[in-house]
DSSP file (Angstrom, degrees, kcal/mol; ACC not computed):
  #  RESIDUE AA STRUCTURE BP1 BP2  ACC     N-H-->O    O-->H-N    N-H-->O    O-->H-N    TCO  KAPPA ALPHA  PHI   PSI    X-CA   Y-CA   Z-CA
    1    1 A X              0   0    0      0, 0.0     2,-0.3     0, 0.0    58,-0.2   0.000 360.0 360.0 360.0 129.1   86.8   98.6   88.9
    2    2 A X  E     -A   58   0A   0     56,-2.7    56,-2.9     2,-0.0     2,-0.4  -0.971 360.0-127.1-143.8 158.9   89.1  101.2   90.7
    3    3 A X  E     +A   57   0A   0     -2,-0.3     2,-0.3    54,-0.2    54,-0.2  -0.864  31.3 177.4-100.6 134.9   92.5  102.7   90.6
    4    4 A X  E     -A   56   0A   0     52,-2.3    52,-3.2    -2,-0.4     2,-0.4  -0.971  35.1-110.2-133.2 151.2   94.7  102.8   93.7
    5    5 A X  E >   -A   55   0A   0     -2,-0.3     3,-2.5    50,-0.2     4,-0.4  -0.706  29.7-132.4 -65.8 121.5   98.1  103.9   94.6
    6    6 A X  G >  S+     0   0    0     48,-3.6     3,-1.9    -2,-0.4     6,-0.2   0.807 103.6  65.2 -57.5 -27.5  100.0  100.9   95.3
    7    7 A X  G 3  S+     0   0    0     47,-0.3     3,-0.4     1,-0.3    -1,-0.3   0.734 104.4  48.5 -64.4 -17.4  101.3  102.4   98.7
    8    8 A X  G <  S+     0   0    0     -3,-2.5    -1,-0.3     1,-0.2    -2,-0.2   0.484 118.6  38.6 -93.6  -1.9   97.8  102.2   99.8
    9    9 A X    X   +     0   0    0     -3,-1.9     3,-1.8    -4,-0.4    -1,-0.2  -0.442  65.5 158.2-144.0  57.1   97.3   98.6   98.6
   10   10 A X  G >   +     0   0    0     -3,-0.4     3,-1.8     1,-0.3     4,-0.4   0.611  60.8  83.5 -67.5 -10.0  100.7   96.9   99.5
   11   11 A X  G 3  S+     0   0    0      1,-0.3    -1,-0.3     2,-0.1     4,-0.3   0.659  89.6  51.3 -62.8 -14.4   99.0   93.6   99.5
   12   12 A X  G <> S+     0   0    0     -3,-1.8     4,-2.1    -6,-0.2    -1,-0.3   0.370  82.3  95.3 -98.4   3.5   99.5   93.6   95.7
   13   13 A X  H <> S+     0   0    0     -3,-1.8     4,-2.6     2,-0.2     5,-0.2   0.875  81.2  52.1 -68.6 -37.9  103.2   94.3   95.9
   14   14 A X  H  > S+     0   0    0     -4,-0.4     4,-2.3     1,-0.2     5,-0.2   0.976 113.7  44.1 -58.2 -57.5  104.4   90.6   95.7
   15   15 A X  H  > S+     0   0    0     -4,-0.3     4,-2.5     1,-0.2    -2,-0.2   0.868 113.9  48.5 -58.0 -40.9  102.3   90.1   92.6
   16   16 A X  H  X S+     0   0    0     -4,-2.1     4,-2.8     2,-0.2     5,-0.2   0.915 109.9  52.4 -63.0 -44.3  103.3   93.2   91.0
   17   17 A X  H  X S+     0   0    0     -4,-2.6     4,-2.2     2,-0.2    -2,-0.2   0.905 112.1  46.1 -54.3 -48.9  107.1   92.6   91.7
   18   18 A X  H  X S+     0   0    0     -4,-2.3     4,-2.8     1,-0.2    -2,-0.2   0.919 112.2  50.2 -68.2 -44.3  106.8   89.1   90.1
   19   19 A X  H  X S+     0   0    0     -4,-2.5     4,-1.9    -5,-0.2    -2,-0.2   0.924 111.8  49.0 -63.8 -41.5  104.9   90.4   87.0
   20   20 A X  H  X S+     0   0    0     -4,-2.8     4,-2.9     1,-0.2     5,-0.4   0.920 111.4  50.4 -55.3 -50.1  107.5   93.2   86.5
   21   21 A X  H  X S+     0   0    0     -4,-2.2     4,-2.1    -5,-0.2    -2,-0.2   0.933 110.5  47.2 -59.3 -48.0  110.2   90.8   86.8
   22   22 A X  H  < S+     0   0    0     -4,-2.8    -1,-0.2     1,-0.2    -2,-0.2   0.787 117.9  42.3 -62.1 -29.4  108.7   88.4   84.3
   23   23 A X  H  < S+     0   0    0     -4,-1.9    -2,-0.2    -5,-0.2    -1,-0.2   0.841 130.8  17.4 -86.4 -31.5  108.0   91.1   81.8
   24   24 A X  H  < S+     0   0    0     -4,-2.9    -3,-0.2    -5,-0.2    -2,-0.2   0.472  78.8 126.1-121.3  -3.0  111.2   93.2   82.0
   25   25 A X    ><  -     0   0    0     -4,-2.1     3,-0.6    -5,-0.4     4,-0.0  -0.345  48.0-150.1 -63.1 131.2  114.0   91.2   83.6
   26   26 A X  T 3  S+     0   0    0      1,-0.3     2,-0.3    -2,-0.1    -1,-0.2   0.856  96.7  28.0 -73.5 -32.7  117.0   91.3   81.3
   27   27 A X  T >  S-     0   0    0      3,-0.1     3,-2.4     1,-0.1    -1,-0.3  -0.660  80.3-176.0-126.9  72.9  118.2   87.8   82.6
   28   28 A X  T <  S+     0   0    0     -3,-0.6    -1,-0.1    -2,-0.3    -3,-0.1   0.558  75.7  42.3 -62.9 -10.0  115.0   86.3   83.7
   29   29 A X  T 3  S+     0   0    0      2,-0.1     2,-0.6     3,-0.0     3,-0.3   0.380  88.1  99.8-113.6   5.1  116.3   83.0   85.2
   30   30 A X  S <  S-     0   0    0     -3,-2.4     5,-0.1     1,-0.2    -3,-0.1  -0.821 107.3 -25.3 -96.3 124.3  119.3   84.4   87.1
   31   31 A X  S  > S+     0   0    0     -2,-0.6     4,-2.4     1,-0.1     5,-0.2   0.825  78.6 172.8  49.8  44.2  118.6   84.8   90.8
   32   32 A X  H  > S+     0   0    0     -3,-0.3     4,-2.2     1,-0.2     5,-0.2   0.872  71.2  46.2 -55.8 -51.3  114.9   85.2   90.4
   33   33 A X  H  > S+     0   0    0      1,-0.2     4,-2.3     2,-0.2    -1,-0.2   0.908 114.8  47.4 -63.9 -43.0  113.8   85.2   93.9
   34   34 A X  H  > S+     0   0    0      1,-0.2     4,-2.1     2,-0.2    -1,-0.2   0.886 111.9  50.6 -62.2 -38.7  116.6   87.6   95.0
   35   35 A X  H  X S+     0   0    0     -4,-2.4     4,-1.9     2,-0.2    -2,-0.2   0.846 110.0  49.1 -72.5 -34.5  115.8   89.9   92.1
   36   36 A X  H  X S+     0   0    0     -4,-2.2     4,-1.5    -5,-0.2    -2,-0.2   0.917 111.5  50.9 -68.6 -40.6  112.0   90.0   92.9
   37   37 A X  H  X S+     0   0    0     -4,-2.3     4,-2.2     1,-0.2    -2,-0.2   0.920 111.0  47.7 -64.9 -40.0  112.8   90.7   96.5
   38   38 A X  H  X S+     0   0    0     -4,-2.1     4,-2.4     1,-0.2    -1,-0.2   0.871 108.9  53.2 -62.8 -39.3  115.1   93.6   95.5
   39   39 A X  H  X S+     0   0    0     -4,-1.9     4,-1.7     2,-0.2    -1,-0.2   0.808 108.2  51.4 -68.7 -27.4  112.5   95.0   93.2
   40   40 A X  H  X S+     0   0    0     -4,-1.5     4,-2.0     2,-0.2    -2,-0.2   0.926 112.6  46.6 -67.2 -48.9  109.9   94.9   96.1
   41   41 A X  H  X S+     0   0    0     -4,-2.2     4,-2.3     1,-0.2    -2,-0.2   0.882 110.7  50.9 -61.2 -42.1  112.4   96.8   98.3
   42   42 A X  H  X S+     0   0    0     -4,-2.4     4,-1.2     1,-0.2    -1,-0.2   0.909 110.5  49.0 -66.5 -43.6  113.2   99.3   95.6
   43   43 A X  H >X S+     0   0    0     -4,-1.7     4,-0.6     1,-0.2     3,-0.6   0.941 112.3  49.1 -61.2 -43.2  109.4  100.1   95.0
   44   44 A X  H >< S+     0   0    0     -4,-2.0     3,-1.2     1,-0.3     4,-0.3   0.909 108.1  53.8 -71.2 -39.9  108.8  100.6   98.8
   45   45 A X  H 3< S+     0   0    0     -4,-2.3     3,-0.4     1,-0.3    -1,-0.3   0.782 107.5  51.9 -63.0 -26.7  111.8  102.9   99.1
   46   46 A X  H X< S+     0   0    0     -4,-1.2     3,-2.6    -3,-0.6    -1,-0.3   0.571  77.8 101.7 -88.7 -11.1  110.4  105.1   96.4
   47   47 A X  T << S+     0   0    0     -3,-1.2    -1,-0.2    -4,-0.6    -2,-0.1   0.802  86.1  41.9 -43.5 -40.2  106.9  105.6   97.9
   48   48 A X  T 3  S+     0   0    0     -3,-0.4     2,-0.6    -4,-0.3    -1,-0.3   0.322  87.5 110.7-100.1  11.8  107.5  109.1   99.2
   49   49 A X    X   -     0   0    0     -3,-2.6     3,-2.2     1,-0.1    -3,-0.0  -0.741  64.9-143.1 -84.6 127.3  109.4  110.3   96.2
   50   50 A X  T 3  S+     0   0    0     -2,-0.6    -1,-0.1     1,-0.3    63,-0.0   0.823 101.3  54.1 -48.7 -33.9  107.4  112.9   94.2
   51   51 A X  T 3  S+     0   0    0     -3,-0.0     2,-0.4    -5,-0.0    32,-0.4   0.185 100.3  74.1 -91.5  12.9  108.7  111.5   91.0
   52   52 A X    <   +     0   0    0     -3,-2.2     2,-0.3    -6,-0.2    18,-0.2  -0.994  48.8 148.4-134.4 133.0  107.5  107.9   91.7
   53   53 A X  E     - B   0  69A   0     16,-2.0    16,-2.7    -2,-0.4     2,-0.5  -0.944  22.4-164.5-157.1 136.1  104.1  106.5   91.7
   54   54 A X  E     - B   0  68A   0     -2,-0.3   -48,-3.6    14,-0.2     2,-0.4  -0.964  12.5-166.5-128.0 119.1  102.6  103.1   90.8
   55   55 A X  E     -AB   5  67A   0     12,-2.4    12,-1.9    -2,-0.5     2,-0.3  -0.808   4.3-156.7-102.9 144.3   99.0  102.9   90.2
   56   56 A X  E     -AB   4  66A   0    -52,-3.2   -52,-2.3    -2,-0.4     2,-0.6  -0.898  11.3-139.2-121.8 147.7   97.1   99.7   90.1
   57   57 A X  E     -AB   3  65A   0      8,-2.6     7,-3.2    -2,-0.3     8,-1.0  -0.942  27.3-176.1-106.1 115.9   93.8   98.7   88.5
   58   58 A X  E     +AB   2  63A   0    -56,-2.9   -56,-2.7    -2,-0.6     2,-0.4  -0.902  15.0 178.2-118.6 141.1   91.7   96.5   90.7
   59   59 A X  E >  S- B   0  62A   0      3,-2.0     3,-2.7    -2,-0.4    -2,-0.0  -0.965  80.0 -16.5-141.2 126.6   88.3   94.8   90.0
   60   60 A X  T 3  S-     0   0    0     -2,-0.4     3,-0.1     1,-0.3    -1,-0.0   0.856 127.0 -55.2  46.2  46.9   86.8   92.6   92.6
   61   61 A X  T 3  S+     0   0    0      1,-0.2     2,-0.5     0, 0.0    -1,-0.3   0.651 113.0 121.3  61.3  18.3   90.1   92.4   94.5
   62   62 A X  E <   -B   59   0A   0     -3,-2.7    -3,-2.0     0, 0.0     2,-0.5  -0.954  65.2-123.8-109.3 132.8   91.9   91.1   91.4
   63   63 A X  E     +B   58   0A   0     -2,-0.5    -5,-0.2    -5,-0.2     3,-0.1  -0.573  29.5 174.4 -70.5 120.4   94.8   92.9   89.9
   64   64 A X  E     -     0   0A   0     -7,-3.2    26,-3.0    -2,-0.5     2,-0.3   0.852  59.7 -51.1 -95.7 -41.9   94.2   93.8   86.3
   65   65 A X  E     -BC  57  89A   0     -8,-1.0    -8,-2.6    24,-0.2    -1,-0.4  -0.974  47.5-137.6-176.0-178.1   97.3   95.9   85.6
   66   66 A X  E     -BC  56  88A   0     22,-2.7    22,-2.9    -2,-0.3     2,-0.3  -0.940   5.3-159.6-153.3 174.2   99.4   98.8   86.8
   67   67 A X  E     -B   55   0A   0    -12,-1.9   -12,-2.4    -2,-0.3     2,-0.3  -0.945  14.6-150.1-153.1 158.6  101.4  101.9   85.5
   68   68 A X  E     -BC  54  85A   0     17,-2.5    17,-2.4    -2,-0.3     2,-0.4  -0.924  19.5-145.0-137.4 159.4  104.2  104.0   87.0
   69   69 A X  E     -BC  53  84A   0    -16,-2.7   -16,-2.0    -2,-0.3     2,-0.3  -0.998  29.2-168.5-113.1 128.1  105.9  107.3   87.2
   70   70 A X  E     - C   0  83A   0     13,-2.7    13,-3.3    -2,-0.4    12,-0.5  -0.902  29.4-137.5-110.0 146.6  109.7  107.0   87.6
   71   71 A X  S    S+     0   0    0     -2,-0.3     2,-0.3     1,-0.2    -1,-0.1   0.859  93.0   3.9 -66.0 -33.4  112.1  109.7   88.4
   72   72 A X        +     0   0    0      9,-0.1    -1,-0.2    11,-0.1     9,-0.1  -0.985  56.1 156.8-147.8 153.1  114.5  108.4   85.6
   73   73 A X        +     0   0    0     -2,-0.3     2,-0.3     4,-0.2     5,-0.1   0.164  58.9  68.3-161.7  19.6  114.3  105.7   83.0
   74   74 A X    >   -     0   0    0      6,-0.2     3,-0.9     3,-0.2     6,-0.2  -0.781  48.7-164.8-153.8 105.5  116.7  106.4   80.2
   75   75 A X  G >  S+     0   0    0     -2,-0.3     3,-0.5     1,-0.2    -1,-0.1   0.783  94.7  57.7 -60.5 -25.1  120.5  106.4   80.4
   76   76 A X  G 3  S+     0   0    0      1,-0.3    -1,-0.2     2,-0.1     2,-0.2   0.748 116.1  33.3 -78.7 -20.3  120.6  108.4   77.1
   77   77 A X  G X   +     0   0    0     -3,-0.9     3,-1.0     1,-0.1    -1,-0.3  -0.559  68.8 158.5-130.9  74.8  118.6  111.2   78.4
   78   78 A X  T <  S+     0   0    0     -3,-0.5    -1,-0.1     1,-0.2    -3,-0.1   0.643  70.7  61.0 -75.6 -11.0  119.5  111.5   82.1
   79   79 A X  T 3  S+     0   0    0     -3,-0.1     2,-0.4    -7,-0.0    -1,-0.2   0.585  84.7  95.9 -92.1 -11.4  118.3  115.1   82.5
   80   80 A X    <   -     0   0    0     -3,-1.0     2,-0.3    -6,-0.2    -7,-0.2  -0.598  63.4-149.4 -78.4 131.0  114.8  114.2   81.5
   81   81 A X        +     0   0    0     -2,-0.4    36,-0.1     1,-0.2   -10,-0.1  -0.979  49.8  21.5-159.3 156.5  112.2  113.6   84.3
   82   82 A X        -     0   0    0    -12,-0.5    37,-2.9    -2,-0.3     2,-0.4   0.745  65.9-150.6 -81.8 178.5  109.7  112.2   85.2
   83   83 A X  E     -Cd  70 119A   0    -13,-3.3   -13,-2.7   -32,-0.4     2,-0.5  -0.928  14.0-137.7-121.7 134.9  109.0  109.1   83.2
   84   84 A X  E     +C   69   0A   0     35,-4.1    37,-0.4    -2,-0.4     2,-0.3  -0.763  48.9 161.5 -81.8 126.4  105.8  107.2   82.3
   85   85 A X  E     +C   68   0A   0    -17,-2.4   -17,-2.5    -2,-0.5    37,-0.0  -0.958  30.3  24.1-151.1 163.8  106.7  103.6   82.8
   86   86 A X  E     +     0   0A   0     -2,-0.3     2,-0.5   -19,-0.2   -20,-0.2   0.735  54.2 177.6  55.6  37.2  105.7  100.0   83.3
   87   87 A X  E     +     0   0A   0    -20,-0.1     2,-0.4   -19,-0.1   -20,-0.2  -0.576  16.6 167.5 -69.2 124.1  102.2  100.1   81.7
   88   88 A X  E     -C   66   0A   0    -22,-2.9   -22,-2.7    -2,-0.5     2,-0.4  -0.980  23.8-176.0-148.8 128.5  101.2   96.5   82.1
   89   89 A X  E     -C   65   0A   0     -2,-0.4   -24,-0.2   -24,-0.2     5,-0.1  -0.983  38.9-108.2-122.3 136.1   97.8   94.8   81.7
   90   90 A X    >   -     0   0    0    -26,-3.0     3,-2.7    -2,-0.4     4,-0.4  -0.358  32.5-113.7 -65.7 143.2   97.6   91.0   82.5
   91   91 A X  G >  S+     0   0    0      1,-0.3     3,-1.3     2,-0.2    -1,-0.1   0.813 113.3  56.0 -54.1 -38.7   97.2   89.0   79.4
   92   92 A X  G 3  S+     0   0    0      1,-0.2    -1,-0.3   -28,-0.0    -2,-0.1   0.572 110.3  46.7 -71.1  -3.2   93.8   87.8   80.2
   93   93 A X  G X  S+     0   0    0     -3,-2.7     3,-0.6   -29,-0.2     5,-0.4   0.302  85.5 118.3-110.2   1.6   92.6   91.3   80.5
   94   94 A X  T <   +     0   0    0     -3,-1.3    -4,-0.0    -4,-0.4    -3,-0.0  -0.226  64.0  32.3 -80.5 166.6   94.1   92.8   77.4
   95   95 A X  T 3  S+     0   0    0      1,-0.1    -1,-0.2     0, 0.0    -4,-0.0   0.780  90.4 101.1  55.7  33.2   92.1   94.4   74.5
   96   96 A X  S <  S-     0   0    0     -3,-0.6    -2,-0.1     0, 0.0    -1,-0.1   0.278 101.7 -98.5-119.2   6.2   89.4   95.6   76.8
   97   97 A X  S  > S+     0   0    0      3,-0.0     4,-1.5    -4,-0.0     3,-0.3   0.526  86.5 125.0  91.3   6.1   90.4   99.2   77.2
   98   98 A X  H  >  +     0   0    0     -5,-0.4     4,-2.2     1,-0.2     5,-0.2   0.796  68.2  59.6 -72.3 -29.9   92.2   98.8   80.5
   99   99 A X  H  > S+     0   0    0      2,-0.2     4,-2.6     1,-0.2    -1,-0.2   0.849 105.0  51.1 -67.0 -30.3   95.5  100.4   79.1
  100  100 A X  H  > S+     0   0    0     -3,-0.3     4,-3.0     2,-0.2     5,-0.3   0.949 108.6  50.2 -64.1 -49.0   93.5  103.5   78.4
  101  101 A X  H  X S+     0   0    0     -4,-1.5     4,-1.9     1,-0.2    -2,-0.2   0.918 114.4  45.2 -58.0 -46.2   92.1  103.6   81.9
  102  102 A X  H  X S+     0   0    0     -4,-2.2     4,-2.4     2,-0.2    -1,-0.2   0.920 113.1  49.9 -65.2 -44.0   95.7  103.2   83.3
  103  103 A X  H  X S+     0   0    0     -4,-2.6     4,-2.3     1,-0.2     5,-0.3   0.954 111.3  47.5 -62.6 -49.3   97.1  105.8   80.9
  104  104 A X  H  X S+     0   0    0     -4,-3.0     4,-2.0     1,-0.2    -1,-0.2   0.860 113.1  50.0 -60.6 -35.4   94.5  108.4   81.8
  105  105 A X  H  X S+     0   0    0     -4,-1.9     4,-2.2    -5,-0.3    -1,-0.2   0.895 110.6  47.7 -74.0 -33.4   95.0  107.8   85.5
  106  106 A X  H  X S+     0   0    0     -4,-2.4     4,-2.3     2,-0.2    -2,-0.2   0.856 113.3  48.9 -74.4 -36.2   98.8  108.1   85.4
  107  107 A X  H  X S+     0   0    0     -4,-2.3     4,-2.6    -5,-0.2     5,-0.3   0.945 112.4  48.1 -67.7 -45.5   98.6  111.4   83.3
  108  108 A X  H  X S+     0   0    0     -4,-2.0     4,-2.5    -5,-0.3    -2,-0.2   0.947 113.3  47.6 -55.9 -48.9   96.1  112.8   85.8
  109  109 A X  H  X S+     0   0    0     -4,-2.2     4,-1.7     1,-0.2    -1,-0.2   0.899 111.4  50.8 -65.1 -43.9   98.3  111.8   88.7
  110  110 A X  H  <>S+     0   0    0     -4,-2.3     5,-2.2     2,-0.2    -1,-0.2   0.908 112.1  46.6 -60.8 -43.7  101.4  113.3   87.0
  111  111 A X  H ><5S+     0   0    0     -4,-2.6     3,-2.0     1,-0.2    -2,-0.2   0.909 109.3  55.2 -67.6 -38.9   99.5  116.7   86.4
  112  112 A X  H 3<5S+     0   0    0     -4,-2.5    -1,-0.2     1,-0.3    -2,-0.2   0.846 103.7  55.2 -66.1 -30.0   98.3  116.6   90.0
  113  113 A X  T 3<5S-     0   0    0     -4,-1.7    -1,-0.3    -5,-0.2    -2,-0.2   0.443 125.3-104.3 -81.7   2.5  101.9  116.3   91.2
  114  114 A X  T < 5 +     0   0    0     -3,-2.0     2,-0.3     1,-0.3    -3,-0.2   0.668  69.8 147.1  92.3  11.1  102.7  119.5   89.2
  115  115 A X      < -     0   0    0     -5,-2.2    -1,-0.3     1,-0.1     3,-0.1  -0.634  32.1-168.2 -85.8 143.4  104.5  118.1   86.3
  116  116 A X  S    S+     0   0    0      1,-0.3    34,-3.5    -2,-0.3     2,-0.3   0.689  76.1  20.6 -97.1 -26.5  104.1  119.8   82.9
  117  117 A X  E     - E   0 149A   0     32,-0.2     2,-0.3    33,-0.2    -1,-0.3  -0.985  60.2-166.3-139.6 147.0  105.6  117.0   80.8
  118  118 A X  E     - E   0 148A   0     30,-1.8    30,-2.7    -2,-0.3   -35,-0.2  -0.994  17.5-141.4-133.3 141.6  106.3  113.3   81.3
  119  119 A X  E     -dE  83 147A   0    -37,-2.9   -35,-4.1    -2,-0.3     2,-0.3  -0.637  12.5-167.5-109.3 162.8  108.5  111.2   79.1
  120  120 A X  E     - E   0 146A   0     26,-1.5    26,-3.3   -37,-0.2     2,-0.4  -0.996   6.2-165.2-147.3 132.5  108.2  107.6   77.8
  121  121 A X  E     + E   0 145A   0    -37,-0.4     2,-0.3    -2,-0.3    24,-0.2  -0.997  25.2 154.8-122.2 136.4  110.6  105.2   76.1
  122  122 A X  E     - E   0 144A   0     22,-1.6    22,-3.4    -2,-0.4    -2,-0.0  -0.978  50.6-135.1-152.2 155.7  109.3  102.2   74.3
  123  123 A X  S    S+     0   0    0     -2,-0.3     2,-0.3    20,-0.2    -1,-0.1   0.624  80.0 101.9 -83.8 -15.3  110.0   99.6   71.7
  124  124 A X        -     0   0    0     20,-0.1     2,-0.4     1,-0.0     3,-0.4  -0.526  63.1-151.1 -75.1 131.2  106.4  100.0   70.5
  125  125 A X  S    S-     0   0    0     -2,-0.3    -2,-0.1     1,-0.2    -1,-0.0  -0.826  75.7  -1.6-102.1 130.1  106.0  102.1   67.3
  126  126 A X  S    S+     0   0    0     -2,-0.4    -1,-0.2     1,-0.1    -2,-0.0   0.868 103.4 103.5  58.8  38.7  102.8  104.0   66.8
  127  127 A X  S >  S+     0   0    0     -3,-0.4     3,-1.2     2,-0.1     4,-0.1   0.735  74.7  44.6-110.0 -55.2  101.1  102.7   70.0
  128  128 A X  G > >S+     0   0    0      1,-0.3     5,-2.3    -4,-0.2     3,-1.4   0.568  92.1  82.5 -74.7 -11.4  101.2  105.5   72.6
  129  129 A X  G > 5S+     0   0    0      1,-0.2     3,-1.3     3,-0.2    -1,-0.3   0.855  83.6  62.9 -60.5 -34.0  100.1  108.3   70.1
  130  130 A X  G < 5S+     0   0    0     -3,-1.2    -1,-0.2     1,-0.3    -2,-0.2   0.611 103.3  49.8 -71.7  -5.7   96.5  107.2   70.6
  131  131 A X  G < 5S-     0   0    0     -3,-1.4    -1,-0.3    -4,-0.1    -2,-0.2   0.493 132.4 -92.4-104.5  -8.9   97.0  108.3   74.3
  132  132 A X  T < 5S+     0   0    0     -3,-1.3    17,-0.4    -4,-0.5    -3,-0.2   0.525  71.2 155.5 109.8   5.2   98.4  111.7   73.3
  133  133 A X      < -     0   0    0     -5,-2.3     2,-0.5    15,-0.1    -1,-0.3  -0.383  32.5-144.8 -61.6 144.8  102.2  110.8   73.2
  134  134 A X  E     -F  147   0A   0     13,-2.8    13,-1.2    -2,-0.0    -1,-0.1  -0.968  15.3-123.9-117.1 117.1  104.3  113.0   71.0
  135  135 A X  E     +F  146   0A   0     -2,-0.5    11,-0.2    11,-0.2     3,-0.1  -0.309  32.3 170.7 -63.9 137.0  107.2  111.4   69.3
  136  136 A X  E     -     0   0A   0      9,-3.6     2,-0.3     1,-0.4    10,-0.2   0.747  55.5 -47.8-108.2 -55.7  110.6  113.1   70.0
  137  137 A X  E     -F  145   0A   0      8,-1.1     8,-3.1     0, 0.0     2,-0.5  -0.993  51.5 -91.6-169.0 165.0  113.3  110.9   68.4
  138  138 A X  E     -F  144   0A   0     -2,-0.3     6,-0.2     6,-0.2     2,-0.1  -0.820  46.2-133.0 -87.0 127.2  114.6  107.3   68.1
  139  139 A X    >   -     0   0    0      4,-3.0     3,-2.1    -2,-0.5    -1,-0.0  -0.420  19.7-110.8 -78.6 158.4  117.1  106.5   70.7
  140  140 A X  T 3  S+     0   0    0      1,-0.3    -1,-0.1     2,-0.1    -2,-0.0   0.782 118.4  64.5 -57.6 -29.7  120.5  104.9   70.1
  141  141 A X  T 3  S-     0   0    0      1,-0.1    -1,-0.3     2,-0.1     3,-0.1   0.640 120.3-110.5 -63.4 -15.7  119.1  101.9   71.9
  142  142 A X  S <  S+     0   0    0     -3,-2.1    -2,-0.1     1,-0.4    -1,-0.1   0.137  81.6 121.1 100.6 -15.2  116.6  101.5   69.1
  143  143 A X        -     0   0    0     -5,-0.1    -4,-3.0     1,-0.1     2,-0.4  -0.281  64.6-113.0 -75.3 166.9  113.6  102.5   71.4
  144  144 A X  E     -EF 122 138A   0    -22,-3.4   -22,-1.6    -6,-0.2     2,-0.6  -0.851  19.5-142.2-106.1 135.8  111.4  105.5   70.7
  145  145 A X  E     +EF 121 137A   0     -8,-3.1    -9,-3.6    -2,-0.4    -8,-1.1  -0.829  27.5 170.0 -96.2 123.2  111.4  108.6   72.9
  146  146 A X  E     -EF 120 135A   0    -26,-3.3   -26,-1.5    -2,-0.6     2,-0.3  -0.755  16.3-156.6-123.1 169.6  108.0  110.3   73.5
  147  147 A X  E     -EF 119 134A   0    -13,-1.2   -13,-2.8    -2,-0.3     2,-0.5  -0.991   8.1-147.7-145.4 153.1  106.6  112.9   75.7
  148  148 A X  E     -E  118   0A   0    -30,-2.7   -30,-1.8    -2,-0.3     2,-0.5  -0.989  14.2-146.0-118.8 125.9  103.1  113.8   77.0
  149  149 A X  E      E  117   0A   0     -2,-0.5   -32,-0.2   -17,-0.4   -33,-0.1  -0.771 360.0 360.0 -87.0 136.9  102.4  117.5   77.6
  150  150 A X              0   0    0    -34,-3.5   -33,-0.2    -2,-0.5    -1,-0.1   0.388 360.0 360.0-106.6 360.0  100.1  117.7   80.5
């Protein structure tokens, strides 16, 4: 099992774009193929941005999950950057500790890029604290805002 930067393993881009769309699309049946293609283009454009990274967890050439750093991810807090985002483990691999592996890898990557803090917004309450997240406040959207000090 290994962690890779997606830009070094672009053969997984189609699968990741589809999984992200299925998990987070606001209107999942509207223009699905166009929206997946746009997601792929957006990811590729961001590869050289210091505040963007998508790490993938691979075992025997199978994608288990992924996690990202985004330059922005919260309309309510536009000055905060960067953002811990898109932690995803495929359903068949959940509850096996893979989210901890992804979490540790993205925090290590953020620190390596020179960040002192990384932010997270989520609907999940009392989940990310086990990874070291510190609660900041509840957003107007109903989501919870956290930070990780690196």
